[in-house]
N, C-alpha and C positions, 0 to 999 in steps of 0.2 A: 131839363137839365141846366143845372146851373152854369152860367158864365165861367166859374172856375175849372169845372168838369170839363167844357170844350176846349177851354185854353191848354189842359193837360191834355186831353185827347188828342188836340193837334200836336202839342210838344213829342208825345210818343209816338206818333205817326212820323214825324219829321226824323225822331232818333230811330226807327226801325229802318227807316230809307238809305241810313247813313252806313257806307262799307268803307270805311277808311282803317287799313292794316296797319298796325302800329307795332312795332318791333321792340322786345322787353330788353334791355342791357343791364344785367346785373350792377355794372362798374358805374353807371350814371345815375342822376335823380336824387333825391333828398334821401336820408336815412331813415327807415321806419323807428318809431320810438319804442324802445324798449325799457323794460322795469329798471335795468341799471341807470338809465340817463332819466328816469322820471324823477324829479323833486319830491321829496316827500314833505308833508305839512307837519309843522312841530309848533308848539305854542309860542316858540320866539319867533319863528319866520310868518306864523300867521298874523303876528300883530306888528310884523316888519313895515316901517313908513316908506320903504320902497315900492311896497305892493306886491313883494314876493309872495306872500301868504295868499292873495287873491287868486294869483296865476297857479300857484299850486292846487288850491282848490277846485280850480275849471280843470287842471289835467287829471285830478280825482276823479273827477265825473266821469273822465273816459275811463278810468279804469274800474270804476263801480260796476259790480256784475247784476246790480238791480236796476240800474241807470239804462234807460232806452238807447244810450251811447254806448254801451257796450255790445249791442247787437250791430254787425257791420255787413252783414252777407244779406243780399238781394238774391232771390232765388228765380229762376225761369223755367219756361215750358220748354221742351222738345224743339230745336232749332228755332227758338223765337228770342227777341232781344225787347220786348215789349214790358215795362214794368208793369207788375200787377198792382191793382189799386190798395191791396191789404200793406204793402210798402210805404206808403206815402207819410204816414205818421212817422216811422223810423227815419224819411229822408228829410221830413220837415226837422225833426230833431237835429241830425248833424247838420243843415244847413243853418239853424237857428245857432248852435254852437260856433260855427265857421264864420258867420256875419258876426258874432258878438266878440269873436276872438281873431282878428284879421291877420294877426301872425301866424296862425294854424295853417296847415297844409295837408290835403289828403292825396293820395294815389288810388283810384278807382281801377281795381284790377280785374278784367273780363277774363271769365272762365268758360270751357266748356267741357262735355263729357267727351270719352277718347272715340266716339263714330264720328266718321267724316273725315277728310283729307285735312291735312296739316294746313293749308293755303283757307281752306272752308273754316277750320276751328278758329283760326287767328283772326279770319273777317269777322264770323260770329262774337268773338270775344270783344273786339273791337266796338262792334257795334253794341253790346252789352254794357261795356263800361263808358262809352258814351253816351246811353240813354240815361243812365245813373248821373254821369258829369253835368248834362244838361238840365235835369231836374233839379241838381243840387243849384245849380246857377238860376234857376226860373225862382227857386225858393229863398235865395237871398244870399247863397256862397258868393264869393268874388272870382273872376274866371284866373286870377294866380294862384289862387289856393286849392284849383283842383286839376289834377291831371289824370287821364285816362291811358291805360296801357292795356294791351292784349296778352293774354298768357296762355292763349288756346288751351290745349288739354295739357300743357305741362306741370300744372300744380293740381293734381287732382286731390280731393280731400277724401274721396270714397275709393278704396282702393278695389272693390269688386269689379265683374263684369256684368252687373245687373240693374234693373230698374231703380233699385234703392241706392247703389251707389252712383249712377249715373245722375239722379235728381238732386244728390247733393255737391255734383260738380259741375252741374248747370248754374254759375252763380257769378255776381259780382260783388268783390269785398271791398269794404272802405277801409283802406290803411292810413293810419296819423303817420305823417313823417316829420323829420325834425329839417327847419328850413335850410338852407345852404350858407 
């Protein structure tokens, strides 16, 4: 096993042990970026001496559906907060983006399925968000760029009450936000 794998396994083990509950308050924290607030690249701004075009092209990478950066959900097994190895390239891409764009910020939202008590789900959501946050930091993002919050079961993606719905609800979402 390579040293990088050992470091990843150790970091993931620490993440799985953390059980810090984080309450979500919709009135605080940075605002998510929306299409309306995203600048668009035009020939005039792309050639701008202020570098606006460069900033806009980086923002467009976040909007490009073919980009790895367009993928922002990490899915988990039942009652687990261990990030699966298949998500490493996705997290590496987001960490590279954050490292290259120190003004960018993300909120990692930990989610669970509907099974379990409210307290258990908030704790598990927090563990999932923290696991993703810690990996982003290990891969190059700065501490001030990444916030972890738990939404528990409050923001389901799947509306059913079966394994298919539960599987899409067991996730952590990377949400790019505007700095305050």
